[in-house]
Backbone as CSV, one residue per row, in Angstrom:
resi,resn,N_x,N_y,N_z,CA_x,CA_y,CA_z,C_x,C_y,C_z
1,MET,59.242,-12.506,28.567,59.351,-11.494,27.521,60.553,-10.582,27.757
2,ALA,60.755,-10.176,28.995,61.883,-9.295,29.300,63.211,-10.006,29.081
3,LEU,63.318,-11.247,29.548,64.569,-11.982,29.375,64.890,-12.216,27.900
4,ALA,63.849,-12.296,27.080,64.065,-12.517,25.648,64.531,-11.274,24.917
5,CYS,64.388,-10.104,25.554,64.716,-8.885,24.802,65.829,-8.036,25.396
6,VAL,66.186,-8.199,26.668,67.141,-7.262,27.263,68.516,-7.323,26.591
7,HIS,68.871,-8.464,26.001,70.141,-8.575,25.290,69.948,-8.782,23.786
8,ARG,68.748,-8.504,23.316,68.475,-8.565,21.878,68.672,-7.159,21.305
9,GLU,69.732,-6.981,20.554,70.111,-5.637,20.109,69.314,-5.162,18.900
10,TYR,68.917,-6.083,18.044,68.215,-5.700,16.812,66.932,-6.516,16.675
11,PRO,65.892,-5.892,16.079,65.817,-4.529,15.549,65.894,-3.491,16.657
12,ASN,66.308,-2.283,16.289,66.521,-1.253,17.295,66.165,0.118,16.725
13,ARG,65.504,0.898,17.530,65.152,2.272,17.159,65.924,3.229,18.058
14,ILE,66.925,3.885,17.504,67.728,4.854,18.260,67.098,6.228,18.092
15,GLY,66.855,6.903,19.175,66.181,8.196,19.120,67.053,9.338,19.592
16,HIS,68.092,9.672,18.815,68.893,10.829,19.220,69.320,11.644,18.006
17,LEU,69.637,12.884,18.278,70.118,13.793,17.250,71.574,13.483,16.939
18,LEU,71.892,13.366,15.661,73.274,13.132,15.245,74.005,14.464,15.148
19,GLU,75.092,14.589,15.889,75.914,15.790,15.831,77.148,15.595,14.957
20,SER,77.573,14.338,14.815,78.753,14.041,14.011,78.779,12.552,13.711
21,ASP,79.774,12.124,12.929,79.937,10.701,12.637,80.134,9.883,13.906
22,ALA,80.664,10.506,14.937,80.931,9.778,16.184,79.656,9.282,16.848
23,ASP,78.520,9.872,16.473,77.253,9.445,17.059,76.660,8.234,16.348
24,VAL,77.290,7.781,15.277,76.780,6.628,14.531,77.508,5.386,15.025
25,LEU,76.933,4.760,16.008,77.506,3.571,16.633,76.391,2.581,16.904
26,PRO,76.704,1.299,17.072,75.661,0.329,17.416,75.099,0.606,18.811
27,PRO,73.879,0.194,19.056,73.250,0.471,20.351,74.072,0.014,21.553
28,ARG,74.712,-1.133,21.453,75.473,-1.653,22.597,76.664,-0.767,22.952
29,ARG,77.118,0.043,21.995,78.207,0.991,22.264,77.663,2.304,22.799
30,LEU,76.519,2.735,22.289,75.952,4.008,22.729,75.412,3.921,24.157
31,THR,74.649,2.887,24.432,74.017,2.727,25.753,74.200,1.281,26.205
32,PRO,75.338,0.939,26.769,75.670,-0.463,27.034,74.845,-1.132,28.124
33,ALA,74.167,-0.370,28.957,73.290,-1.002,29.946,71.921,-1.300,29.362
34,PHE,71.386,-0.363,28.583,70.010,-0.451,28.103,69.986,-0.352,26.576
35,TYR,70.432,-1.418,25.920,70.533,-1.394,24.460,69.566,-2.360,23.782
36,GLY,68.919,-3.238,24.532,68.022,-4.221,23.939,66.586,-3.743,23.872
37,CYS,65.685,-4.677,23.584,64.240,-4.420,23.647,63.764,-3.325,22.713
38,PHE,64.442,-3.152,21.568,64.006,-2.273,20.494,64.301,-0.804,20.732
39,ASP,64.148,-0.308,21.963,64.433,1.099,22.243,64.826,1.254,23.711
40,TRP,65.378,2.406,24.022,65.990,2.616,25.341,64.979,2.487,26.464
41,HIS,63.830,3.141,26.322,62.871,3.106,27.431,62.337,1.699,27.666
42,SER,62.162,0.921,26.593,61.697,-0.456,26.785,62.756,-1.306,27.473
43,ALA,64.023,-1.057,27.166,65.097,-1.773,27.852,65.115,-1.421,29.333
44,VAL,64.922,-0.148,29.637,64.902,0.275,31.047,63.770,-0.412,31.781
45,HIS,62.555,-0.347,31.230,61.460,-0.917,32.021,61.436,-2.444,31.957
46,ALA,62.126,-3.056,30.993,62.292,-4.508,31.050,63.171,-4.901,32.238
47,HIS,64.191,-4.094,32.517,65.009,-4.361,33.706,64.205,-4.107,34.984
48,TRP,63.326,-3.107,34.944,62.426,-2.922,36.093,61.586,-4.178,36.301
49,LEU,61.050,-4.747,35.220,60.231,-5.942,35.327,61.016,-7.081,35.975
50,LEU,62.265,-7.274,35.535,63.087,-8.341,36.118,63.297,-8.114,37.611
51,ALA,63.571,-6.867,37.985,63.758,-6.559,39.402,62.456,-6.747,40.179
52,ARG,61.383,-6.270,39.612,60.091,-6.330,40.290,59.671,-7.767,40.584
53,LEU,59.680,-8.606,39.559,59.181,-9.962,39.745,60.135,-10.810,40.581
54,THR,61.423,-10.538,40.494,62.378,-11.293,41.312,62.302,-10.850,42.765
55,ARG,62.060,-9.564,42.996,61.879,-9.091,44.378,60.642,-9.707,45.008
56,LEU,59.560,-9.822,44.234,58.319,-10.341,44.791,58.333,-11.847,44.960
57,ASP,59.132,-12.559,44.148,59.168,-14.020,44.228,60.593,-14.482,43.951
58,GLY,61.432,-14.383,44.951,62.840,-14.695,44.793,63.146,-16.137,44.474
59,ASP,62.200,-17.038,44.730,62.437,-18.457,44.479,61.899,-18.922,43.129
60,ALA,61.374,-18.012,42.342,60.795,-18.394,41.054,61.880,-18.884,40.102
61,ALA,61.474,-19.650,39.112,62.433,-20.242,38.177,63.201,-19.192,37.391
62,HIS,62.591,-18.047,37.171,63.266,-17.012,36.388,64.347,-16.286,37.184
63,GLY,64.394,-16.488,38.505,65.242,-15.690,39.374,66.713,-15.646,38.984
64,PRO,67.386,-16.786,38.797,68.812,-16.737,38.455,69.099,-16.005,37.146
65,LYS,68.270,-16.226,36.128,68.486,-15.544,34.851,68.219,-14.047,34.988
66,ALA,67.212,-13.687,35.761,66.916,-12.267,35.960,68.062,-11.583,36.697
67,ARG,68.590,-12.214,37.717,69.714,-11.636,38.449,70.938,-11.509,37.552
68,ALA,71.173,-12.502,36.726,72.319,-12.437,35.824,72.170,-11.288,34.841
69,ALA,70.964,-11.095,34.326,70.723,-10.004,33.384,70.908,-8.651,34.054
70,LEU,70.421,-8.510,35.271,70.588,-7.251,35.998,72.060,-6.992,36.312
71,SER,72.777,-8.027,36.687,74.207,-7.867,36.980,74.995,-7.485,35.731
72,GLU,74.607,-8.048,34.591,75.306,-7.734,33.347,75.066,-6.289,32.926
73,ALA,73.869,-5.798,33.152,73.537,-4.434,32.728,74.061,-3.382,33.696
74,LEU,73.845,-3.596,34.989,74.062,-2.542,35.973,75.469,-2.614,36.560
75,THR,76.459,-2.456,35.684,77.846,-2.369,36.133,78.238,-0.900,36.225
76,GLN,79.279,-0.646,36.970,79.733,0.738,37.122,80.138,1.332,35.775
77,GLY,80.834,0.537,34.960,81.265,1.028,33.654,80.104,1.302,32.719
78,ASN,79.128,0.413,32.702,77.963,0.617,31.842,77.187,1.868,32.237
79,ILE,76.991,2.058,33.519,76.223,3.228,33.969,76.997,4.510,33.698
80,ALA,78.308,4.469,33.824,79.107,5.654,33.499,78.959,6.012,32.019
81,ALA,78.961,4.996,31.158,78.781,5.252,29.727,77.373,5.773,29.440
82,GLU,76.376,5.218,30.103,75.007,5.720,29.948,74.916,7.189,30.372
83,LEU,75.558,7.516,31.478,75.500,8.891,31.969,76.157,9.850,30.987
84,ASP,77.284,9.459,30.428,77.929,10.300,29.410,76.996,10.534,28.233
85,TYR,76.301,9.491,27.823,75.404,9.572,26.666,74.230,10.510,26.947
86,VAL,73.547,10.308,28.072,72.342,11.108,28.328,72.687,12.532,28.746
87,ALA,73.816,12.716,29.419,74.193,14.072,29.831,74.442,14.966,28.620
88,ALA,74.899,14.368,27.527,75.127,15.138,26.296,73.827,15.423,25.554
89,ARG,72.717,14.825,26.004,71.423,14.968,25.333,70.363,15.222,26.398
90,PRO,70.249,16.438,26.909,69.384,16.711,28.070,67.910,16.354,27.863
91,ALA,67.436,16.370,26.623,66.022,16.052,26.386,65.803,14.587,26.033
92,PHE,66.852,13.781,26.058,66.737,12.372,25.671,65.771,11.637,26.596
93,GLU,64.790,10.963,25.996,63.814,10.131,26.715,63.102,10.903,27.832
94,ARG,62.868,12.179,27.573,62.121,13.001,28.518,60.695,13.173,28.002
95,PRO,59.676,12.747,28.747,59.727,12.316,30.142,59.676,10.794,30.355
96,TYR,59.221,10.048,29.352,58.807,8.658,29.560,59.955,7.760,30.018
97,GLY,61.044,7.754,29.265,62.146,6.871,29.618,62.779,7.223,30.944
98,MET,62.932,8.538,31.193,63.530,8.960,32.456,62.625,8.632,33.644
99,ALA,61.313,8.676,33.433,60.399,8.288,34.506,60.531,6.803,34.825
100,TRP,60.688,5.969,33.791,60.880,4.540,34.041,62.234,4.270,34.697
101,LEU,63.241,5.071,34.386,64.531,4.914,35.043,64.390,5.141,36.544
102,LEU,63.625,6.156,36.910,63.377,6.409,38.338,62.559,5.283,38.954
103,GLN,61.646,4.701,38.198,60.872,3.576,38.706,61.765,2.362,38.967
104,LEU,62.751,2.134,38.105,63.722,1.073,38.347,64.499,1.346,39.624
105,ALA,64.921,2.581,39.819,65.641,2.931,41.041,64.774,2.719,42.277
106,ALA,63.490,3.068,42.178,62.584,2.871,43.311,62.439,1.399,43.656
107,GLU,62.358,0.554,42.635,62.223,-0.885,42.867,63.454,-1.423,43.586
108,LEU,64.621,-1.028,43.144,65.853,-1.477,43.792,65.958,-0.913,45.207
109,HIS,65.481,0.301,45.406,65.511,0.941,46.724,64.712,0.129,47.750
110,GLU,63.586,-0.423,47.302,62.710,-1.159,48.227,63.110,-2.623,48.409
111,TRP,64.052,-3.095,47.630,64.415,-4.513,47.626,65.512,-4.756,48.655
112,ASP,65.194,-5.471,49.690,66.155,-5.785,50.753,66.970,-7.005,50.325
113,ASP,68.011,-6.752,49.558,68.794,-7.824,48.945,70.197,-7.279,48.686
114,ARG,71.203,-8.084,48.911,72.582,-7.620,48.757,72.882,-7.177,47.332
115,ASP,72.484,-7.998,46.360,72.720,-7.623,44.966,71.978,-6.343,44.618
116,ALA,70.726,-6.254,45.053,69.931,-5.072,44.735,70.556,-3.817,45.316
117,HIS,71.142,-3.917,46.507,71.814,-2.753,47.095,72.979,-2.312,46.215
118,SER,73.724,-3.263,45.690,74.851,-2.926,44.807,74.357,-2.295,43.509
119,TRP,73.335,-2.898,42.916,72.795,-2.347,41.667,72.262,-0.941,41.893
120,ARG,71.632,-0.745,43.024,71.059,0.575,43.350,72.155,1.632,43.418
121,GLU,73.259,1.310,44.067,74.343,2.294,44.190,74.996,2.570,42.836
122,ARG,75.117,1.551,42.007,75.702,1.760,40.684,74.778,2.612,39.804
123,LEU,73.483,2.435,39.977,72.525,3.183,39.171,72.377,4.634,39.624
124,ARG,72.804,4.936,40.827,72.495,6.233,41.434,72.916,7.433,40.577
125,PRO,74.096,7.454,39.923,74.425,8.630,39.102,73.415,8.868,37.981
126,LEU,72.916,7.797,37.376,71.917,7.947,36.325,70.574,8.361,36.927
127,GLU,70.268,7.844,38.100,69.061,8.248,38.820,69.105,9.744,39.140
128,ASP,70.240,10.223,39.613,70.389,11.648,39.921,70.201,12.497,38.666
129,HIS,70.721,12.011,37.544,70.544,12.731,36.290,69.065,12.808,35.923
130,ALA,68.355,11.683,36.024,66.934,11.672,35.672,66.150,12.641,36.556
131,ALA,66.458,12.657,37.841,65.775,13.590,38.731,66.050,15.038,38.330
132,SER,67.284,15.327,37.967,67.623,16.693,37.563,66.932,17.077,36.260
133,VAL,66.742,16.115,35.368,65.998,16.373,34.132,64.591,16.858,34.449
134,PHE,63.925,16.181,35.380,62.570,16.581,35.728,62.552,17.915,36.470
135,GLU,63.512,18.138,37.326,63.560,19.423,38.024,63.684,20.586,37.048
136,ASP,64.548,20.439,36.067,64.744,21.499,35.081,63.526,21.630,34.172
137,TRP,63.030,20.511,33.681,61.927,20.521,32.718,60.651,21.072,33.331
138,LEU,60.314,20.604,34.536,59.067,21.040,35.160,59.090,22.518,35.520
139,SER,60.257,23.053,35.772,60.340,24.475,36.091,60.083,25.347,34.867
140,ARG,60.195,24.757,33.661,60.045,25.529,32.432,58.829,25.148,31.603
141,LEU,58.214,23.994,31.872,57.122,23.499,31.039,55.881,24.376,31.232
142,PRO,55.405,25.051,30.186,54.284,25.973,30.380,52.925,25.285,30.395
143,TYR,52.791,24.174,29.686,51.522,23.460,29.572,51.804,21.961,29.582
144,PRO,50.854,21.165,30.064,51.058,19.712,30.012,50.892,19.196,28.594
145,VAL,51.534,18.080,28.301,51.340,17.385,27.041,50.248,16.340,27.280
146,ARG,49.167,16.436,26.527,47.982,15.602,26.780,47.831,14.513,25.718
147,SER,48.932,13.936,25.292,48.885,12.883,24.285,48.590,11.541,24.945
148,GLY,48.448,10.509,24.108,48.243,9.158,24.626,49.451,8.275,24.449
149,THR,50.623,8.893,24.201,51.838,8.110,23.979,52.961,8.632,24.883
150,HIS,54.206,8.452,24.463,55.357,8.640,25.343,55.501,10.059,25.888
151,ASP,55.075,11.061,25.152,55.278,12.441,25.577,54.303,12.892,26.657
152,GLN,53.309,12.082,26.966,52.281,12.512,27.919,52.896,12.918,29.260
153,THR,52.441,14.023,29.785,52.975,14.534,31.047,52.448,13.774,32.256
154,ALA,51.137,13.532,32.323,50.529,13.020,33.546,51.071,11.656,33.940
155,PHE,51.180,10.731,32.988,51.640,9.387,33.338,53.045,9.421,33.929
156,SER,53.956,10.125,33.269,55.331,10.151,33.754,55.423,10.808,35.125
157,LEU,54.625,11.852,35.359,54.666,12.490,36.673,54.151,11.552,37.759
158,GLY,53.238,10.656,37.416,52.811,9.659,38.389,53.954,8.737,38.792
159,LEU,54.732,8.277,37.808,55.895,7.443,38.121,56.923,8.205,38.936
160,VAL,57.173,9.451,38.575,58.163,10.263,39.285,57.701,10.512,40.715
161,HIS,56.422,10.790,40.886,55.900,11.039,42.236,56.054,9.803,43.115
162,ASP,55.767,8.619,42.563,55.945,7.391,43.345,57.401,7.213,43.744
163,TRP,58.325,7.451,42.801,59.748,7.350,43.129,60.114,8.322,44.246
164,ALA,59.636,9.548,44.150,59.998,10.567,45.129,59.471,10.215,46.517
165,ARG,58.272,9.670,46.588,57.709,9.295,47.881,58.462,8.100,48.463
166,ILE,58.800,7.138,47.633,59.477,5.933,48.109,60.889,6.249,48.592
167,THR,61.602,7.101,47.877,63.011,7.367,48.188,63.205,8.584,49.094
168,GLY,62.132,9.308,49.387,62.242,10.478,50.254,62.783,11.717,49.573
169,ALA,62.624,11.801,48.259,63.088,12.973,47.501,62.034,14.074,47.595
170,SER,61.987,14.741,48.741,60.884,15.654,49.028,60.867,16.870,48.107
171,GLY,62.043,17.336,47.679,62.079,18.503,46.809,61.396,18.256,45.482
172,LEU,61.711,17.140,44.836,61.087,16.837,43.553,59.630,16.441,43.750
173,ARG,59.334,15.772,44.834,57.934,15.448,45.116,57.101,16.726,45.210
174,ASP,57.592,17.710,45.946,56.852,18.966,46.080,56.694,19.659,44.728
175,LEU,57.739,19.611,43.907,57.674,20.237,42.594,56.642,19.536,41.713
176,VAL,56.639,18.209,41.721,55.653,17.461,40.935,54.240,17.807,41.392
177,GLU,54.026,17.869,42.678,52.688,18.170,43.185,52.278,19.588,42.799
178,ARG,53.169,20.520,42.917,52.844,21.906,42.581,52.512,22.058,41.107
179,ARG,53.337,21.478,40.247,53.090,21.605,38.816,51.873,20.797,38.375
180,SER,51.600,19.663,39.027,50.390,18.902,38.710,49.147,19.733,38.998
181,LEU,49.160,20.446,40.103,48.037,21.324,40.423,47.944,22.467,39.422
182,ASP,49.096,23.021,39.050,49.092,24.074,38.027,48.450,23.579,36.735
183,PHE,48.830,22.385,36.332,48.391,21.847,35.052,46.929,21.394,35.068
184,PHE,46.494,20.750,36.163,45.271,19.958,36.103,44.188,20.321,37.118
185,ALA,44.483,21.108,38.138,43.502,21.323,39.212,42.213,21.948,38.708
186,ALA,42.291,22.785,37.697,41.095,23.473,37.194,40.377,22.703,36.092
187,ASP,40.850,21.522,35.726,40.244,20.778,34.623,38.848,20.284,34.996
188,ARG,37.950,20.373,34.037,36.584,19.883,34.189,36.167,19.184,32.896
189,ASP,35.220,18.271,33.040,34.576,17.639,31.876,35.588,17.027,30.919
190,ALA,36.262,15.994,31.381,37.258,15.303,30.545,36.642,14.844,29.227
191,PRO,37.327,15.076,28.120,36.772,14.730,26.799,36.954,13.252,26.459
192,LEU,36.381,12.374,27.268,36.545,10.944,27.050,35.974,10.489,25.709
193,ALA,35.027,11.237,25.179,34.453,10.852,23.895,35.465,10.949,22.770
194,TYR,36.539,11.705,22.972,37.576,11.840,21.954,38.682,10.796,22.106
195,GLU,38.556,9.910,23.068,39.552,8.865,23.267,38.999,7.518,22.794
196,PRO,39.884,6.615,22.335,41.318,6.818,22.176,41.668,7.335,20.784
197,SER,42.866,7.888,20.684,43.468,8.087,19.376,44.018,6.749,18.892
198,GLY,44.308,6.669,17.611,44.601,5.377,17.000,45.860,4.698,17.474
199,HIS,46.820,5.459,18.040,48.086,4.870,18.474,48.284,4.965,19.991
200,ASP,47.225,5.231,20.742,47.351,5.430,22.184,47.712,4.145,22.917
201,PHE,48.599,4.270,23.912,48.738,3.218,24.912,48.498,3.769,26.312
202,LEU,48.169,5.051,26.396,47.813,5.705,27.644,46.559,6.542,27.397
203,SER,45.692,6.599,28.379,44.532,7.476,28.305,44.905,8.835,28.899
204,PRO,44.801,9.921,28.132,45.094,11.238,28.706,44.215,11.568,29.915
205,SER,42.933,11.226,29.843,42.024,11.581,30.929,42.250,10.717,32.168
206,LEU,42.333,9.388,31.987,42.525,8.517,33.148,43.894,8.711,33.771
207,ALA,44.919,8.960,32.958,46.251,9.186,33.520,46.256,10.434,34.389
208,GLU,45.555,11.455,33.948,45.445,12.667,34.758,44.743,12.377,36.082
209,ALA,43.647,11.619,36.022,42.929,11.271,37.244,43.775,10.398,38.163
210,ASP,44.583,9.514,37.582,45.446,8.643,38.386,46.581,9.432,39.029
211,LEU,47.061,10.445,38.340,48.065,11.325,38.940,47.471,12.142,40.079
212,MET,46.307,12.718,39.864,45.734,13.623,40.865,45.336,12.902,42.145
213,ARG,45.042,11.601,42.080,44.747,10.886,43.335,46.000,10.724,44.178
214,ARG,47.186,10.875,43.559,48.429,10.881,44.317,48.669,12.241,44.973
215,VAL,48.172,13.289,44.352,48.518,14.656,44.723,47.529,15.254,45.714
216,LEU,46.241,14.972,45.543,45.202,15.577,46.367,44.829,14.673,47.540
217,PRO,44.445,15.253,48.675,43.853,14.452,49.757,42.550,13.816,49.282
218,PRO,42.094,12.758,49.960,40.951,11.989,49.452,39.689,12.799,49.181
219,GLU,39.245,13.619,50.125,37.983,14.316,49.904,38.075,15.358,48.795
220,PRO,39.109,16.211,48.778,39.235,17.103,47.619,39.377,16.346,46.297
221,TYR,40.019,15.183,46.351,40.145,14.398,45.120,38.786,13.923,44.641
222,ARG,37.946,13.453,45.528,36.614,12.998,45.115,35.825,14.131,44.478
223,GLU,35.912,15.315,45.058,35.213,16.460,44.486,35.784,16.811,43.109
224,TRP,37.115,16.796,42.994,37.738,17.093,41.699,37.345,16.046,40.665
225,LEU,37.372,14.770,41.046,37.063,13.694,40.114,35.629,13.799,39.614
226,ASP,34.713,14.164,40.494,33.321,14.291,40.084,33.163,15.363,39.016
227,GLY,33.895,16.456,39.132,33.832,17.502,38.119,34.595,17.160,36.859
228,PHE,35.590,16.280,36.981,36.434,15.953,35.833,35.871,14.799,35.012
229,LEU,35.506,13.713,35.684,35.015,12.531,34.970,33.511,12.340,35.108
230,GLY,32.943,12.707,36.271,31.526,12.484,36.468,31.168,11.016,36.300
231,LEU,30.002,10.770,35.727,29.593,9.399,35.403,30.149,9.051,34.026
232,PHE,30.944,8.001,33.962,31.564,7.663,32.690,31.564,6.155,32.496
233,GLU,31.716,5.751,31.250,31.756,4.336,30.897,32.810,4.144,29.819
234,LEU,33.706,3.185,30.019,34.732,2.857,29.035,34.739,1.356,28.798
235,ASP,34.793,0.972,27.539,34.920,-0.430,27.181,36.317,-0.700,26.642
236,PRO,36.831,-1.919,26.794,38.152,-2.242,26.230,38.185,-2.011,24.729
237,VAL,39.392,-1.783,24.226,39.562,-1.533,22.801,40.088,-2.793,22.124
238,ALA,39.782,-2.920,20.843,40.283,-4.031,20.038,41.632,-3.654,19.432
239,VAL,42.465,-4.659,19.199,43.778,-4.462,18.587,43.715,-4.996,17.165
240,PRO,43.692,-4.138,16.152,43.462,-4.617,14.790,44.639,-5.340,14.155
241,ASP,45.870,-5.070,14.654,47.046,-5.682,14.017,48.177,-5.720,15.040
242,GLN,48.496,-6.914,15.537,49.546,-7.034,16.549,50.942,-6.968,15.958
243,ASP,51.057,-7.021,14.640,52.368,-6.906,14.003,52.770,-5.460,13.741
244,ASP,51.816,-4.560,13.849,52.074,-3.146,13.601,52.485,-2.477,14.920
245,GLY,53.685,-1.917,14.948,54.217,-1.375,16.189,53.404,-0.253,16.786
246,HIS,52.648,0.471,15.962,51.806,1.540,16.477,50.422,1.029,16.872
247,LEU,49.843,0.173,16.053,48.506,-0.309,16.375,48.485,-1.226,17.588
248,VAL,49.583,-1.936,17.843,49.630,-2.797,19.022,49.706,-1.979,20.312
249,HIS,49.947,-0.671,20.178,49.834,0.203,21.355,48.491,0.026,22.057
250,LEU,47.449,-0.268,21.282,46.114,-0.376,21.868,46.013,-1.525,22.871
251,ALA,46.844,-2.550,22.714,46.886,-3.608,23.729,47.397,-3.046,25.049
252,GLY,48.381,-2.159,24.978,48.868,-1.512,26.189,47.838,-0.581,26.798
253,LEU,46.995,0.013,25.954,45.954,0.899,26.477,44.997,0.149,27.391
254,ASN,44.652,-1.076,27.034,43.781,-1.853,27.922,44.443,-2.074,29.279
255,PHE,45.729,-2.391,29.276,46.441,-2.563,30.547,46.488,-1.267,31.352
256,SER,46.898,-0.183,30.712,47.074,1.062,31.470,45.738,1.618,31.951
257,ARG,44.702,1.487,31.137,43.376,1.885,31.627,43.006,1.077,32.872
258,ALA,43.289,-0.230,32.839,42.934,-1.079,33.974,43.634,-0.614,35.246
259,TRP,44.961,-0.359,35.173,45.638,0.019,36.418,45.271,1.433,36.842
260,MET,44.980,2.316,35.900,44.559,3.664,36.276,43.183,3.640,36.922
261,LEU,42.277,2.816,36.400,40.972,2.653,37.031,41.118,2.063,38.433
262,GLU,42.041,1.121,38.606,42.276,0.581,39.948,42.836,1.648,40.873
263,GLY,43.702,2.519,40.337,44.216,3.619,41.142,43.118,4.563,41.575
264,ILE,42.244,4.917,40.655,41.105,5.773,40.991,40.230,5.094,42.034
265,ALA,39.983,3.793,41.854,39.129,3.051,42.779,39.741,2.925,44.166
266,SER,41.063,3.077,44.282,41.680,3.015,45.609,41.258,4.198,46.477
267,VAL,40.777,5.262,45.853,40.284,6.428,46.591,38.767,6.544,46.473
268,VAL,38.229,6.173,45.320,36.783,6.245,45.072,36.308,4.843,44.687
269,PRO,36.148,3.954,45.658,35.817,2.554,45.342,34.340,2.400,44.983
270,THR,34.066,2.197,43.711,32.692,1.948,43.279,32.670,0.652,42.476
271,GLU,31.519,0.007,42.486,31.372,-1.238,41.743,31.577,-1.006,40.255
272,LYS,31.112,0.132,39.751,31.212,0.416,38.327,32.662,0.561,37.892
273,ILE,33.445,1.310,38.644,34.854,1.498,38.282,35.601,0.176,38.391
274,GLY,35.299,-0.597,39.432,35.936,-1.904,39.575,35.619,-2.830,38.417
275,ALA,34.386,-2.804,37.937,34.004,-3.657,36.810,34.700,-3.213,35.524
276,MET,34.824,-1.905,35.325,35.540,-1.410,34.146,37.000,-1.845,34.190
277,ALA,37.624,-1.747,35.366,39.017,-2.167,35.508,39.167,-3.647,35.173
278,ALA,38.253,-4.476,35.648,38.333,-5.917,35.407,38.189,-6.243,33.922
279,ARG,37.288,-5.553,33.230,37.109,-5.812,31.794,38.371,-5.450,31.008
280,HIS,38.977,-4.343,31.363,40.201,-3.931,30.659,41.366,-4.859,31.002
281,ARG,41.426,-5.289,32.240,42.476,-6.247,32.636,42.359,-7.537,31.828
282,ASP,41.154,-8.070,31.727,40.944,-9.310,30.983,41.316,-9.133,29.509
283,ALA,40.955,-8.004,28.928,41.276,-7.765,27.519,42.777,-7.644,27.311
284,GLY,43.470,-7.001,28.233,44.920,-6.890,28.120,45.593,-8.243,28.201
285,LEU,45.205,-9.050,29.176,45.828,-10.358,29.345,45.534,-11.274,28.164
286,ALA,44.345,-11.139,27.585,43.977,-11.997,26.466,44.848,-11.737,25.242
287,ALA,45.400,-10.531,25.139,46.210,-10.176,23.965,47.638,-10.684,24.054
288,LEU,48.075,-11.132,25.225,49.484,-11.495,25.396,49.880,-12.735,24.614
289,GLY,48.937,-13.630,24.396,49.287,-14.922,23.812,49.782,-14.864,22.387
290,GLY,49.283,-13.947,21.580,49.637,-13.946,20.167,50.608,-12.861,19.753
291,LEU,51.385,-12.331,20.680,52.235,-11.191,20.377,53.431,-11.563,19.511
292,THR,53.777,-10.677,18.600,55.071,-10.707,17.936,55.971,-9.691,18.636
293,TYR,57.192,-9.518,18.146,58.145,-8.646,18.839,57.670,-7.199,18.913
294,ALA,56.784,-6.790,17.982,56.266,-5.426,18.014,55.612,-5.106,19.352
295,GLY,54.968,-6.095,19.963,54.370,-5.897,21.276,55.112,-6.587,22.397
296,ALA,55.773,-7.698,22.081,56.408,-8.498,23.126,57.582,-7.792,23.785
297,HIS,58.188,-6.815,23.102,59.349,-6.153,23.706,58.955,-5.172,24.801
298,TRP,57.644,-4.925,25.010,57.270,-3.947,26.046,56.017,-4.306,26.834
299,LEU,55.135,-5.135,26.283,53.860,-5.344,26.959,53.977,-6.192,28.225
300,GLY,55.049,-6.955,28.367,55.252,-7.674,29.618,55.330,-6.722,30.801
301,THR,55.968,-5.574,30.603,56.052,-4.574,31.667,54.669,-4.075,32.050
302,PHE,53.833,-3.794,31.048,52.503,-3.280,31.366,51.668,-4.331,32.087
303,ALA,51.828,-5.589,31.698,51.116,-6.655,32.399,51.585,-6.762,33.847
304,ALA,52.898,-6.724,34.066,53.437,-6.856,35.421,53.061,-5.666,36.290
305,TYR,53.084,-4.467,35.706,52.718,-3.271,36.470,51.282,-3.387,36.967
306,LEU,50.397,-3.897,36.104,48.999,-4.073,36.496,48.841,-5.190,37.514
307,ILE,49.360,-6.374,37.194,49.096,-7.555,38.012,49.663,-7.397,39.425
308,THR,50.813,-6.747,39.538,51.432,-6.575,40.854,50.976,-5.302,41.551
309,ARG,50.063,-4.564,40.928,49.471,-3.351,41.515,50.544,-2.345,41.941
310,ARG,51.522,-2.169,41.075,52.652,-1.333,41.439,52.238,0.106,41.755
311,GLY,51.405,0.699,40.906,51.037,2.083,41.143,50.273,2.285,42.426
312,VAL,49.337,1.387,42.711,48.556,1.487,43.944,49.424,1.154,45.142
313,GLU,50.230,0.109,45.021,51.100,-0.301,46.124,52.109,0.780,46.466
314,ALA,52.725,1.384,45.437,53.748,2.387,45.667,53.200,3.557,46.450
315,THR,51.984,3.974,46.132,51.379,5.073,46.854,51.075,4.702,48.294
316,ALA,50.520,3.506,48.489,50.159,3.085,49.835,51.383,2.896,50.714
317,VAL,52.433,2.269,50.183,53.642,2.035,50.960,54.312,3.355,51.338
318,ALA,54.374,4.264,50.377,55.036,5.533,50.655,54.276,6.341,51.692
319,ARG,52.939,6.290,51.647,52.160,7.019,52.646,52.386,6.443,54.033
320,THR,52.481,5.098,54.101,52.740,4.450,55.389,54.100,4.851,55.934
């Protein structure tokens, strides 16, 4: 899925404010590294997927094509153009896309490979920009965004925290932990009965719980979780229309619920939570077969993130 979209320029959704005629350019001119996969954040995390799966199985058949795609995107010139573009738009892809950019950097950081080392160094200016975006934003954000889509605060902070732990960015890690406690430490009685909203691909409640297991020590986390979620039950959701770009979000919700439940279970291992995670995992995987481009340009990433246990692994490796 990623290889089919990273160089597919159209259809494309450009999400920026037009300041002049100069801003009306094709995607490949505006963001030459990440112009495919319908939108910028999907292009970024499609490249993460290529790096992730090639790092884990370097001898797989997809390896040469994945390396070629990464080499084509992550050139010094392309990253310089990307940096010019995002620096002129400080709120661009904040927080979701910038969090995935840091996740791509973390993947390259952990990959002991000559090409990956080169890609990592070329990406570093954009990585530094993304980190600075979060430093500035978190210092000013008065309340968390509790949506089930791209603007959600908790999910992106989980990705940023994993990047910070993996790369040793202690300053941003401390800031994420402090603001996560500010936002969520006092939360009780998660309103799971109000989930999901019709276009969700993230659970506001589970994403918060998955973030807090990164931030709190195990015993305080168990106490917090008991007050926040208590005894709960979630069933997978149905996807009414895979051709609708918003309704197919629900296929991603099954995946993200599954990995968030697995994250929670890594600290609070219960048979019930494990069974819920398995049901959501099965429902997510079952939806992959009939996808059109509305879902195919991004759901491969959600499948890979779940199957390779990236969120759980990243936390465990960084702690070690």
